Phi, psi and omega in degrees: 000129182268181183293326181296317179295321178298316180296319180296318178298320179295319179297317180298316180296318180297316178297319178297320179297319179297315180298318180296318179296320179296317179297318180296317179297319179296321179295319179296320179296319180295322178295318179295320178297319179299318179296317181296319179296322179295322179292323179291318182292322182233083181290148179264123181296142180257139178263143180284118182276350182280125181289139178253146181282131182293129179249145179294138183284137177276149180297332184274344181285143179251129179268124180229144180269132178272134178290148178290145180291324183232127177271181185292317181296320179295320178299317179297319181295320179296317179297321179294320178295319178298318180298317179296321179297317179297315180298320179296318180296318179296318179297317179296321179296318178295322178295317178295321179296318179296319179296320179296317178298320178296316178297319180297317179297319178296320179295317178297319179296318179296318180296317179295319179295318179295318179296321179295319178296317179295320180294320178295319178296319179298316179295320179296318180295317180293322178295325178289324182284326185240123180271333183268147178289349179287338182270007178294138181305142182301321183293324179292313179299320180294320179295316179297319180295316179296319179297316179297318178296317180298314179297318179296319179295316178297318178297319179297316179296317178298318178297318179296318179296315179297319179295318179297317178297318179296319177297321178297315179297316180297320180295317178298317179296317179297318178297318179296316179297319180296317179296316179297318179297318180295318178295319178296316179297319179296316179297316179296321178296316178296318179297317180295319179298317178296319179294318178297319179297317179297316179297318180298317178296319179296316179296320179297317179295317179297318179297318180295317178297318179296319179298316178297316180297317179296320180296316179295318179296317180295319179297317179295319180295318178298319179295317179297316179297318180298317178296318180295317179296320179297317179294317179297318179297320179295316179295320179296316179299318180294318179295318178297321178295317179296318180296318180298319179294319179294317179298319179296319179294318180295317180299317179295322179294317179295319178298320179294320180294314180298320179296321179293318179296318179297319179296319181292319179295319178297322179294319180294317180296323179290332179278349176089007180267093183239153173232139179255131183235152175255109179275120185259335183197165174229097185283147181283331180215178186290327181295315179296321179296319180296323180296316180293320180299320180297317179299314183293318180293330176295334178273357178096010180274150174270120189246140177229139177245149179214118179288140176228178179289341181258351180154195181257119181277130180247123186229152176246132182139203006271171175229144181284339185240144181292323182295321177297317180295323181290324177297321177296321179299315182296321180296319182291317183290334180276350180275108182292333181292334179276329178056052179234076186278346186253027178289148178213164185262134178227156172266129191226141178243127179300155183294325182288348179255358182278000000 
């Protein structure tokens, strides 16, 4: 908007103010005139305020009452007319003010329209005269620049406000999400703690039950082992006692047998009936003894075996003379195929003769 438009707007406003003041003054004058006319038409009687000295009434004087100039009904009618006059004046004044405002608005609109037309014509003329944007009037350029700055500032403020509101909404949403997440995490933590506690109690109970079961099982196993060991020890003791008794019985029997054999051998020796044998080996078992016997018999020797407590005695003979038996011994020891270098001569009594 240029200076010319500003001046035109100021003139229009000033003229409107003058017209409004004139209408208001005219309305007040009409109201005062109406009041004055009402007072002239219906005068209000005045009472004499000066006190008069009471005079004695004469017998000849007549006292008469003067009628009032205005009665009550007339007073009410006058007041009603005055009220109606005031309301009519106020209504007319308001109508004139509204008409004046309408005229003022129409005048302002016409002035603005005219100013816009003049401004458009001025811009068209200047645009036609000047091709470069450098020749644009400073006030126009300044107005456009200020308008652009104002619009940019308003847009920036709106963007900042919108951004702040969006940030606030986002922050509220983030806080709500954070709170919900925290509550969910807390609930899950409490649930997990309760579950862990339940599991720990269950594991503790299971461990305790297992420990008791293991203890009972171990006690039963220990008792069984103790009973078995006790029984085994008793059986072993009994077996050892039986074995000891059997060994003792066997020992006594062997001692008795040996004593009998010794007695019989002594008796035979004392009677002079002796046989000389060449003992060639003492086999550990019957198989070894049979092998040695086969070798000797293959050479033509007469072989006799006799079991003893140390093994099976293998002998060649018998011979009535020791020298004959010794000659047989030398023959056997010199035979490399027999490999019996440790043969010796013994005096031997057959079992059937003992």
